[in-house]
C-alpha positions in Angstrom: -131.4 88.0 -5.2 -130.5 86.5 -8.5 -133.9 87.2 -10.1 -133.8 90.9 -9.3 -133.1 93.3 -12.1 -130.5 95.9 -11.8 -132.0 99.0 -10.0 -130.6 101.4 -12.6 -132.1 99.2 -15.4 -135.5 99.2 -13.5 -135.6 103.0 -13.5 -134.1 103.3 -17.0 -131.1 105.4 -16.0 -127.3 105.0 -16.3 -125.1 104.3 -13.3 -123.9 107.6 -12.1 -127.2 109.4 -12.8 -127.9 112.5 -10.8 -130.5 112.6 -8.0 -132.7 114.7 -10.2 -132.5 112.2 -13.1 -133.3 109.3 -10.7 -136.2 111.1 -9.2 -137.6 112.1 -12.7 -137.3 108.5 -13.9 -139.1 107.2 -10.9 -142.0 109.7 -11.2 -142.5 108.7 -14.8 -142.7 105.0 -13.9 -144.9 105.7 -10.8 -147.3 107.7 -12.9 -147.4 105.0 -15.6 -147.8 101.9 -13.4 -149.7 103.2 -10.3 -152.3 100.6 -9.3 -155.0 103.3 -9.1 -154.4 104.0 -12.8 -154.2 100.3 -13.7 -156.9 98.5 -11.7 -156.6 94.7 -11.7 -153.4 94.8 -13.8 -150.9 92.5 -12.0 -148.1 93.3 -14.4 -148.4 97.1 -13.7 -148.6 96.3 -10.0 -145.4 94.3 -10.1 -143.6 97.1 -12.1 -144.8 99.7 -9.6 -143.4 97.6 -6.7 -140.1 97.1 -8.5 -139.8 100.9 -9.2 -140.5 101.7 -5.6 -137.9 99.3 -4.4 -135.3 100.6 -6.8 -136.0 104.3 -6.0 -135.8 103.6 -2.2 -132.2 102.5 -2.7 -131.0 104.9 -5.4 -132.5 107.9 -3.7 -130.6 107.3 -0.5 -126.9 108.2 -0.7 -125.8 105.6 1.9 -127.9 102.7 0.4 -126.9 103.7 -3.1 -123.2 103.6 -2.2 -123.6 100.1 -0.8 -125.5 99.0 -3.8 -122.9 100.4 -6.2 -120.2 98.4 -4.4 -122.0 95.2 -3.5 -125.1 95.1 -5.7 -128.3 93.6 -4.2 -126.3 92.0 -1.4 -125.5 95.4 0.0 -129.1 96.5 0.4 -131.3 95.9 3.4 -133.5 92.9 2.7 -136.2 94.1 5.1 -137.0 97.0 2.9 -138.2 94.7 0.2 -140.4 92.6 2.5 -144.1 92.6 1.9 -144.1 93.7 -1.7 -141.4 96.3 -2.0 -140.4 99.4 0.0 -142.5 102.4 -0.3 -140.3 105.5 -0.1 -143.3 107.6 1.0 -144.3 105.3 3.8 -147.4 103.1 4.0 -145.7 99.7 4.2 -146.3 97.4 1.3 -149.3 99.2 -0.1 -149.5 101.8 -2.8 -150.5 104.9 -0.8 -148.3 107.3 -2.6 -149.0 111.0 -2.7 -149.7 111.6 -6.4 -149.2 115.3 -5.9 -145.5 114.5 -5.8 -145.7 112.5 -9.0 -147.9 114.9 -11.0 -146.2 118.0 -9.5 -148.5 121.0 -8.8 -151.3 119.6 -11.0 -153.2 118.6 -7.8 -151.5 121.2 -5.6 -150.1 118.6 -3.3 -146.6 117.8 -2.0 -144.9 114.5 -1.3 -146.1 112.7 1.8 -143.4 112.2 4.3 -142.2 108.9 5.5 -144.0 107.8 8.7 -142.1 108.3 11.9 -144.0 105.7 13.9 -141.2 103.1 13.8 -137.6 103.3 15.1 -135.7 106.3 13.9 -132.0 106.6 13.5 -130.3 109.4 15.3 -128.7 112.3 13.4 -125.0 112.4 12.3 -122.9 115.1 14.0 -120.1 117.0 12.3 -117.1 117.9 14.4 -113.5 118.9 13.8 -110.1 118.4 15.4 -106.8 120.2 14.8 -103.5 118.2 15.1 -99.8 119.0 14.5 -97.8 117.8 11.5 -96.0 115.3 13.6 -99.2 113.9 15.2 -100.6 113.3 11.7 -97.5 111.5 10.7 -97.2 109.3 13.8 -100.8 109.0 15.0 -102.3 110.4 18.2 -105.1 110.1 20.7 -107.3 113.2 21.1 -110.2 114.0 23.4 -113.0 115.9 21.8 -116.1 117.5 23.3 -119.5 116.9 21.6 -123.0 117.9 22.3 -125.5 115.2 21.4 -129.1 114.1 22.2 -129.3 111.0 24.4 -132.2 109.0 25.6 -134.0 110.7 28.5 -133.3 108.7 31.7 -136.5 109.9 33.4 -138.9 108.6 30.9 -136.6 105.9 29.3 -137.1 107.6 26.0 -140.8 107.3 25.8 -141.5 111.0 26.1 -144.3 110.4 28.6 -144.3 111.4 32.2 -143.1 108.6 34.6 -145.8 106.2 35.3 -147.7 106.9 32.0 -147.3 105.8 28.4 -147.9 107.3 24.9 -151.2 106.3 23.4 -151.9 105.2 19.9 -153.0 108.2 17.8 -156.8 108.0 17.4 -156.7 109.7 14.0 -154.1 107.6 12.1 -154.4 104.6 14.4 -150.6 104.4 14.9 -149.6 104.5 11.2 -148.5 108.1 11.3 -150.3 108.8 8.0 -153.7 109.6 6.8 -155.1 108.2 3.6 -157.5 110.2 1.5 -159.1 110.0 -2.0 -158.8 112.8 -4.5 -161.3 112.9 -7.4 -160.0 114.6 -10.6 -160.8 114.6 -14.2 -158.6 111.6 -14.6 -160.4 109.6 -12.0 -160.0 108.9 -8.3 -156.5 108.8 -6.7 -155.5 107.7 -3.3 -153.0 110.0 -1.5 -151.2 109.8 1.8 -150.3 112.7 4.1 -148.6 112.9 7.4 -151.0 112.8 10.3 -151.4 116.4 11.7 -152.5 115.2 15.1 -149.4 113.1 16.0 -147.0 114.7 13.5 -146.3 111.3 11.9 -145.2 109.7 15.2 -148.2 107.3 15.4 -148.7 108.1 19.0 -149.7 111.0 21.2 -148.6 112.0 24.7 -151.2 113.4 27.0 -148.8 114.0 29.9 -145.3 114.7 28.6 -142.1 114.1 30.6 -141.0 117.3 32.3 -137.3 116.7 31.7 -137.4 116.1 27.9 -140.7 117.9 27.1 -142.1 114.8 25.5 -139.2 114.4 23.0 -137.7 111.4 24.6 -134.2 112.8 24.1 -132.2 115.3 26.1 -129.0 117.2 25.1 -125.8 116.2 27.0 -122.2 117.1 26.8 -119.8 114.3 26.3 -116.0 113.8 26.0 -114.9 111.2 23.5 -111.4 109.8 23.1 -110.5 109.4 19.4 -107.6 107.4 18.0 -106.3 109.3 15.0 -104.3 106.9 12.8 -100.8 107.5 11.7 -100.6 108.9 8.1 -103.9 110.8 8.1 -103.8 113.9 5.9 -105.4 117.4 6.2 -109.1 117.4 5.3 -109.7 113.7 5.8 -112.7 112.6 7.9 -112.9 109.9 10.5 -116.3 108.2 11.2 -117.0 107.5 14.8 -119.8 104.9 14.6 -122.7 105.3 17.0 -121.4 108.4 18.7 -123.9 110.8 17.2 -127.4 111.6 18.4 -129.3 108.7 19.9 -132.2 107.2 17.9 -135.8 107.4 18.9 -138.1 104.5 19.6 -135.2 102.0 19.7 -133.5 103.3 16.6 -129.7 103.2 16.3 -127.5 106.2 17.1 -126.1 108.3 14.4 -122.3 108.8 13.8 -119.8 111.6 14.4 -118.0 112.7 11.3 -114.7 114.1 12.5 -112.9 116.4 10.1 -109.1 116.4 10.7 -107.2 119.7 10.3 -103.4 119.4 10.2 -101.3 122.5 11.1 -98.6 123.6 8.7 -95.0 122.9 9.7 -92.3 125.5 9.8 -89.8 123.3 8.0 -91.5 120.2 6.5 -94.1 120.0 3.8 -95.9 116.8 2.7 -96.6 115.2 -0.7 -98.4 111.9 -0.3 -96.3 110.0 2.3 -93.1 111.8 1.5 -91.6 114.8 3.4 -89.8 117.6 1.7 -87.6 120.3 3.2 -84.9 122.9 2.2 -81.5 122.8 4.0 -79.4 126.0 3.9 -75.6 125.1 3.6 -72.7 127.4 3.4 -70.6 128.2 0.4 -67.6 126.4 2.0 -69.7 123.3 2.9 -71.0 123.0 -0.7 -67.5 123.5 -2.1 -65.5 121.2 0.3 -68.3 118.8 1.3 -69.5 118.3 4.8 -71.5 116.0 7.2 -74.5 118.0 8.4 -77.2 117.3 11.0 -80.6 117.2 9.3 -83.9 117.3 11.3 -86.5 114.5 10.5 -89.7 113.5 12.1 -87.7 110.8 13.9 -84.9 113.0 15.2 -81.7 114.3 13.6 -79.7 112.2 11.2 -76.3 112.8 9.5 -76.4 113.8 5.9 -73.2 113.6 3.8 -73.0 116.5 1.4 -70.4 115.7 -1.2 -67.7 118.1 -2.4 -68.9 120.5 -5.1 -72.6 120.2 -4.3 -74.6 122.7 -6.4 -77.5 124.7 -5.0 -81.0 123.0 -5.4 -79.4 119.5 -5.3 -81.8 117.0 -3.6 -80.9 114.2 -1.3 -83.1 111.3 -0.4 -83.3 109.9 3.2 -85.1 106.6 2.9 -87.8 105.7 5.4 -88.0 109.1 7.2 -91.3 110.2 5.8 -94.9 109.8 6.8 -96.3 106.5 8.2 -98.6 104.9 5.7 -102.3 104.7 6.6 -103.0 101.1 7.7 -99.4 100.2 8.0 -96.8 99.3 5.4 -93.9 101.4 6.3 -93.1 105.0 5.8 -92.4 107.4 2.9 -89.1 109.1 2.4 -87.6 112.5 3.2 -86.2 114.7 0.4 -83.7 117.4 1.3 -83.0 120.2 -1.1 -79.6 121.9 -0.5 -79.7 125.7 -0.8 -76.2 127.1 -1.1 -76.0 130.5 0.7 -73.7 133.0 -0.9 -72.0 135.1 1.8 -72.9 138.7 2.2 -71.2 141.8 3.8 -67.7 140.5 3.4 -64.9 142.4 5.1 -61.8 143.5 3.2 -59.7 140.5 4.2 -62.5 138.0 3.2 -63.0 139.8 -0.1 -59.3 139.7 -0.9 -59.1 136.0 0.0 -62.1 135.2 -2.1 -60.7 137.2 -5.0 -57.4 135.4 -4.8 -59.2 132.0 -4.6 -61.1 132.9 -7.8 -57.9 133.8 -9.6 -56.4 130.4 -8.8 -59.3 128.6 -10.3 -59.0 130.2 -13.8 -61.8 130.5 -16.3 -61.4 126.9 -17.4 -62.8 125.6 -14.1 -66.1 127.2 -14.9 -66.9 125.0 -17.8 -70.7 125.1 -17.4 -70.7 128.9 -17.3 -68.4 129.1 -20.3 -70.7 126.7 -22.2 -73.7 128.7 -21.2 -72.3 132.0 -22.6 -71.2 130.2 -25.8 -74.8 129.1 -26.3 -76.0 132.7 -25.8 -73.5 134.0 -28.4 -74.5 131.3 -30.9 -78.3 132.0 -30.5 -78.3 135.8 -30.2 -75.2 136.8 -32.2 -73.5 138.5 -29.3 
């Protein structure tokens, strides 16, 4: 590992380069160092292998993510065996479709990777909707998925029971056909997917009647999912190995479960904290009161002090959202909204008027100060 160059350095691009930049850089190097263009040049051969290996990792989003995090230790060693991974198939050789490198000059496209070996199953995308409380506390949900599984009748071979697939007589099991193109620049080897077996490397004369020779059948499954406490709207849970089954012994794909959280009638979330507005009466704000406040964990008593102003916020510690992975909860913040009474009767109106007269203008110091500022600034 220690003697390997950084893959970004190999391709001559910066970390964070786009897929197009990576592909363009690889094509340039492949064109320059391809063994067919540099016969008996061991140095060019080594550079071509190195570029192939780098491109195989950086062109694959999952491998690239592991490489960015762990370096060479995060890549699959088997890809480098036998002289470097060839992203177009063909094992350790140099059978690359130069139509992909030179573009439309030869009128050819990129040869696809052979499908003759084990193939990983597809990832599936599903979603689940949960309540605000379930997101805060965690919950188990059962989801229905439709996935491809190995056919029990043929054990995944695709061939009718009692028979077996045979090696493709055209590609001899490789899934690819090599040909030589002669151009004004010389002769170039190219690789294309075998049209007889479709890249599988084998052909089935008598296909299984249940799966039609595919080796996989679609089935409906119920999966129980543990949704962790603290998950937020729009986050995704990866269910490893619950996707489509692989072919020819390949691993199953994953299920990527998108979590949708319903809005709450009272609470709203910011990080792991919960916010709400609490209506209180004019009398409670003026005289103070002890009020029952709803939380995710049941009602608690909140002491509202005498003279509380509207929009005053109170903190209730530890009554917020559970933190993902543990580590306690956030807090709950309660904003007091003072409700001014409407539709007073005559007696209430007189009492309130008398109450105001007893206070006197000096009690409203903030309002007095406000109007003094208005007068000073606007000359009124």
